C-alpha positions in Angstrom: -55.1 -16.6 -9.8 -56.2 -18.8 -11.9 -59.4 -18.3 -13.0 -60.4 -22.3 -14.0 -59.3 -25.8 -12.2 -59.7 -29.2 -11.7 -59.9 -31.4 -9.2 -60.3 -34.8 -9.8 -59.8 -38.8 -8.1 -61.1 -41.8 -7.7 -63.4 -43.2 -4.4 -64.7 -46.5 -3.5 -67.8 -47.8 -4.2 -70.0 -46.6 -1.1 -67.8 -44.3 -0.1 -67.0 -40.3 0.4 -65.2 -38.4 -0.4 -64.0 -34.2 1.1 -63.6 -31.2 -1.6 -61.8 -28.8 -0.1 -62.0 -25.2 -0.7 -61.3 -23.7 3.0 -58.0 -22.4 1.1 -59.4 -20.4 -1.8 -58.6 -17.1 -2.3 -61.3 -14.7 -0.4 -63.7 -12.3 -2.2 -63.8 -15.4 -4.2 -66.9 -17.7 -4.8 -66.0 -21.3 -7.7 -68.9 -22.4 -9.6 -68.9 -26.2 -10.9 -68.9 -26.1 -14.4 -68.4 -30.2 -14.9 -68.5 -32.9 -13.3 -67.5 -36.5 -14.7 -67.1 -39.9 -14.4 -64.9 -42.9 -15.3 -64.7 -46.9 -14.8 -61.5 -47.6 -12.9 -61.5 -51.4 -14.1 -60.6 -53.5 -17.0 -63.6 -51.3 -18.8 -64.1 -53.5 -21.1 -64.4 -56.9 -19.7 -66.8 -54.9 -16.7 -70.1 -54.5 -15.9 -70.6 -51.4 -14.4 -73.1 -48.8 -13.1 -70.9 -45.6 -11.7 -73.2 -43.1 -9.9 -71.8 -39.9 -8.2 -73.4 -36.9 -6.7 -71.6 -33.5 -4.8 -73.3 -31.8 -1.9 -72.6 -28.8 -0.1 -75.3 -30.1 2.9 -74.5 -31.7 5.9 -73.9 -34.9 4.7 -74.2 -36.6 1.0 -76.6 -37.2 -1.1 -77.6 -40.6 -1.9 -76.4 -40.8 -6.0 -78.0 -44.2 -6.4 -81.4 -41.5 -5.0 -81.3 -38.2 -6.0 -83.5 -35.5 -4.3 -83.3 -32.9 -6.6 -85.3 -30.7 -4.2 -82.3 -31.0 -1.5 -80.9 -27.3 -1.8 -77.4 -28.3 -1.8 -77.4 -30.9 -4.2 -74.7 -29.4 -6.9 -74.0 -32.6 -9.1 -74.7 -35.5 -10.0 -73.6 -38.3 -12.7 -74.5 -41.9 -14.1 -72.4 -43.9 -16.9 -72.8 -47.7 -17.1 -71.6 -50.3 -19.2 -71.4 -53.9 -20.4 -68.8 -56.3 -21.6 -71.0 -58.1 -23.1 -72.1 -58.3 -26.2 -75.8 -58.8 -25.0 -75.7 -55.5 -23.9 -73.2 -53.5 -25.7 -73.3 -50.2 -24.9 -73.1 -47.8 -22.4 -75.0 -44.4 -21.6 -73.5 -41.2 -19.7 -75.6 -38.5 -18.6 -74.5 -35.5 -15.9 -76.3 -33.4 -13.7 -74.4 -29.7 -12.5 -76.5 -27.1 -11.3 -73.9 -23.7 -12.6 -75.4 -21.1 -10.4 -74.9 -22.6 -7.1 -71.5 -20.2 -6.0 -70.0 -23.0 -3.5 -67.3 -21.0 -0.9 -67.1 -24.5 1.6 -66.2 -27.9 1.2 -68.4 -30.1 -1.3 -69.5 -33.8 -0.4 -68.2 -36.2 -3.2 -69.9 -39.6 -3.4 -70.1 -43.1 -5.0 -71.5 -46.1 -5.9 -70.8 -49.0 -8.7 -74.2 -50.5 -8.0 -74.0 -53.1 -10.5 -74.3 -57.0 -8.4 -71.9 -58.5 -8.1 -67.3 -57.4 -7.1 -68.3 -53.1 -7.1 -65.0 -50.7 -8.8 -64.0 -47.8 -7.6 -65.0 -44.9 -9.4 -62.5 -42.7 -11.2 -64.4 -38.5 -10.9 -63.5 -35.5 -12.5 -65.6 -31.6 -11.7 -64.5 -28.0 -13.2 -64.5 -25.3 -11.3 -64.5 -21.6 -12.4 -63.7 -19.1 -10.0 -66.2 -15.2 -9.5 -65.7 -12.5 -7.9 -67.9 -11.4 -5.3 -68.1 -8.4 -3.6 -68.8 -8.2 0.3 -72.6 -8.2 -0.2 -72.7 -11.3 -2.7 -70.6 -13.1 0.2 -72.9 -12.3 2.5 -76.0 -13.9 0.9 -73.7 -16.5 -0.6 -72.1 -17.6 2.8 -75.0 -17.5 4.7 -76.8 -18.9 2.5 -74.7 -21.9 2.5 -74.4 -22.3 6.5 -78.4 -22.6 6.0 -77.9 -25.8 4.2 -75.0 -27.1 5.1 -76.9 -26.4 9.3 -80.4 -28.2 8.5 
């Protein structure tokens, strides 16, 4: 079994994606080690304010207004860029809870909050497989069920 793997894709602004973990190996959990987002359209000439979030809860977390009190929030990322000499720079930041043991599907939400025609958000997540004992698996599965069922 591969210890590290990547899931990546592109999500339209304002939409969500399900990251499937149901078919992975029993007795293992997964830790997210990286979450990055990137623009998708005419990067050098566009203004963009892209945001994304990943949760293990029943509903997605608003990437524009993330609540770090949400136990199911695993990661958020934000990138800005301005294809105009007046605004010559951009910024990228990402926060990942790399201690959260993932055993269920995740919800990714993405949005471009810059006024005008919103662009889709490219994203990439890196995960690491972690072997669990039977006791760890029971606690992790119960914890995620509790978060998902709130």
